[in-house]
C-alpha positions as CSV (number, residue, x, y, z in Angstrom):
1,M,-0.2,0.0,-0.5
2,D,1.6,3.4,-1.2
3,S,-1.1,6.0,-0.1
4,V,-3.3,4.8,2.2
5,R,-6.0,6.3,4.6
6,S,-6.1,5.2,7.7
7,F,-9.0,6.1,10.2
8,R,-10.2,5.2,13.7
9,L,-13.8,3.7,14.1
10,D,-15.9,5.6,16.1
11,P,-18.1,3.5,17.1
12,D,-20.6,5.9,18.2
13,R,-20.9,7.4,14.7
14,I,-22.1,3.3,13.6
15,C,-25.0,3.0,15.4
16,S,-27.7,4.2,13.3
17,R,-28.7,5.0,9.9
18,E,-28.7,8.7,10.0
19,T,-24.8,8.9,11.7
20,L,-23.6,6.0,9.5
21,V,-23.5,7.4,6.0
22,P,-22.6,11.3,6.9
23,Y,-19.4,10.1,8.8
24,L,-19.0,6.8,6.1
25,R,-18.8,9.7,3.6
26,E,-16.2,12.0,5.8
27,M,-14.1,9.7,6.3
28,F,-14.1,7.7,2.7
29,A,-13.7,11.1,1.6
30,G,-15.3,10.7,-1.9
31,S,-14.8,7.1,-2.3
32,L,-18.2,6.9,-2.1
33,P,-21.6,7.0,-4.5
34,E,-23.1,10.5,-3.7
35,D,-26.1,8.7,-3.4
36,L,-25.8,6.4,-1.3
37,S,-28.6,5.5,1.8
38,G,-28.1,3.5,5.3
39,N,-29.4,0.3,3.2
40,L,-25.9,-2.1,4.2
41,D,-26.2,-4.7,0.9
42,A,-25.8,-0.9,-1.3
43,L,-22.6,0.1,1.5
44,A,-21.2,-3.6,1.1
45,D,-21.7,-2.9,-2.9
46,A,-20.0,0.1,-2.7
47,L,-17.0,-0.3,-0.4
48,S,-16.3,-4.2,-2.6
49,E,-15.6,-1.4,-5.5
50,L,-13.4,0.5,-3.6
51,R,-9.8,1.1,-4.9
52,D,-8.5,3.7,-2.8
53,D,-6.3,1.4,-0.3
54,T,-8.0,2.0,2.9
55,E,-7.3,1.2,6.8
56,V,-9.9,1.0,9.5
57,R,-8.0,1.3,13.1
58,I,-10.4,-0.7,15.5
59,S,-9.8,-0.5,19.3
60,R,-10.2,-2.6,21.6
61,S,-13.1,0.2,23.2
62,C,-14.6,0.5,20.3
63,M,-15.6,-3.5,19.5
64,N,-16.8,-3.4,23.0
65,K,-19.2,-0.7,22.0
66,I,-19.6,-2.3,18.4
67,T,-20.8,-5.5,20.3
68,E,-23.5,-3.8,22.4
69,N,-25.4,-1.8,19.6
70,H,-26.9,-4.2,17.2
71,Y,-26.9,-1.7,14.2
72,S,-23.2,-1.1,15.0
73,W,-22.4,-4.8,15.3
74,T,-24.4,-5.1,12.0
75,V,-22.3,-2.5,10.4
76,F,-19.0,-4.0,11.8
77,R,-19.9,-7.4,10.2
78,V,-20.0,-5.3,6.6
79,L,-17.1,-3.9,6.8
80,A,-15.6,-7.4,7.7
81,D,-17.3,-9.4,4.8
82,V,-16.2,-6.5,2.9
83,S,-12.7,-7.1,3.7
84,A,-12.0,-10.2,3.5
85,G,-12.9,-10.0,-0.4
86,N,-11.1,-6.5,-1.1
87,P,-7.9,-6.1,-0.3
88,H,-7.8,-1.6,-0.2
89,L,-9.9,-2.6,2.8
90,L,-8.2,-3.2,5.9
91,L,-9.4,-3.6,9.1
92,H,-6.5,-3.3,11.6
93,F,-7.5,-3.9,15.4
94,L,-5.5,-1.9,17.8
Protein backbone atom coordinates (compact mmCIF):
# COMPACT_ATOMS: atom_id res chain seq x y z
CA MET A 1 0.00 0.00 0.00
CA ASP A 2 1.61 3.23 -1.10
CA SER A 3 -0.66 6.04 0.04
CA VAL A 4 -3.08 4.70 2.61
CA ARG A 5 -6.09 6.54 3.97
CA SER A 6 -6.40 5.66 7.63
CA PHE A 7 -9.00 6.43 10.25
CA ARG A 8 -10.08 5.18 13.64
CA LEU A 9 -13.59 3.75 13.66
CA ASP A 10 -15.93 5.75 15.91
CA PRO A 11 -18.57 3.41 17.35
CA ASP A 12 -20.85 6.32 18.27
CA ARG A 13 -21.14 7.28 14.61
CA ILE A 14 -22.02 3.86 13.23
CA CYS A 15 -24.86 3.10 15.64
CA SER A 16 -27.73 4.27 13.39
CA ARG A 17 -28.55 4.88 9.74
CA GLU A 18 -28.80 8.59 10.43
CA THR A 19 -25.21 8.87 11.65
CA LEU A 20 -23.61 6.13 9.55
CA VAL A 21 -23.81 7.57 6.04
CA PRO A 22 -22.52 11.10 6.81
CA TYR A 23 -19.70 9.58 8.87
CA LEU A 24 -18.63 7.13 6.17
CA ARG A 25 -18.81 9.82 3.49
CA GLU A 26 -16.46 11.90 5.63
CA MET A 27 -14.09 9.00 6.33
CA PHE A 28 -14.03 7.64 2.77
CA ALA A 29 -13.82 11.16 1.27
CA GLY A 30 -15.20 10.91 -2.24
CA SER A 31 -14.83 7.14 -2.63
CA LEU A 32 -18.48 6.33 -1.94
CA PRO A 33 -21.40 7.06 -4.28
CA GLU A 34 -23.35 10.26 -3.63
CA ASP A 35 -26.64 8.37 -3.56
CA LEU A 36 -25.51 5.96 -0.82
CA SER A 37 -28.27 5.40 1.71
CA GLY A 38 -28.28 3.56 5.01
CA ASN A 39 -28.96 0.32 3.12
CA LEU A 40 -26.22 -2.04 4.24
CA ASP A 41 -26.32 -4.12 1.05
CA ALA A 42 -25.65 -0.96 -0.94
CA LEU A 43 -22.84 -0.09 1.49
CA ALA A 44 -21.28 -3.52 0.99
CA ASP A 45 -21.47 -3.10 -2.78
CA ALA A 46 -19.89 0.37 -2.61
CA LEU A 47 -17.07 -0.79 -0.33
CA SER A 48 -16.46 -3.81 -2.56
CA GLU A 49 -15.71 -1.37 -5.38
CA LEU A 50 -13.29 0.65 -3.24
CA ARG A 51 -9.95 1.10 -5.02
CA ASP A 52 -8.26 3.52 -2.64
CA ASP A 53 -6.18 1.75 -0.01
CA THR A 54 -7.94 2.33 3.30
CA GLU A 55 -7.10 1.19 6.81
CA VAL A 56 -9.87 1.19 9.41
CA ARG A 57 -8.34 1.11 12.89
CA ILE A 58 -10.47 -0.51 15.58
CA SER A 59 -9.58 -0.33 19.26
CA ARG A 60 -10.64 -2.80 21.95
CA SER A 61 -12.94 -0.21 23.54
CA CYS A 62 -14.47 0.44 20.11
CA MET A 63 -15.19 -3.28 19.68
CA ASN A 64 -16.76 -3.40 23.12
CA LYS A 65 -19.17 -0.61 22.17
CA ILE A 66 -19.88 -2.17 18.78
CA THR A 67 -20.95 -5.45 20.38
CA GLU A 68 -23.45 -3.58 22.57
CA ASN A 69 -25.45 -2.18 19.65
CA HIS A 70 -27.14 -4.41 17.05
CA TYR A 71 -26.84 -1.91 14.18
CA SER A 72 -23.16 -1.19 14.95
CA TRP A 73 -22.46 -4.91 15.05
CA THR A 74 -24.17 -5.38 11.68
CA VAL A 75 -22.12 -2.52 10.18
CA PHE A 76 -18.95 -4.06 11.57
CA ARG A 77 -19.86 -7.40 10.00
CA VAL A 78 -20.33 -5.67 6.64
CA LEU A 79 -16.89 -4.07 6.97
CA ALA A 80 -15.33 -7.40 7.94
CA ASP A 81 -17.01 -9.31 5.11
CA VAL A 82 -16.01 -6.74 2.51
CA SER A 83 -12.42 -6.49 3.78
CA ALA A 84 -12.09 -10.26 3.38
CA GLY A 85 -12.71 -9.87 -0.35
CA ASN A 86 -11.27 -6.44 -1.11
CA PRO A 87 -7.52 -6.02 -0.62
CA HIS A 88 -7.94 -2.22 -0.59
CA LEU A 89 -9.87 -2.31 2.71
CA LEU A 90 -7.91 -3.36 5.77
CA LEU A 91 -9.31 -3.68 9.29
CA HIS A 92 -6.52 -3.09 11.81
CA PHE A 93 -7.26 -4.09 15.39
CA LEU A 94 -5.36 -2.04 17.96
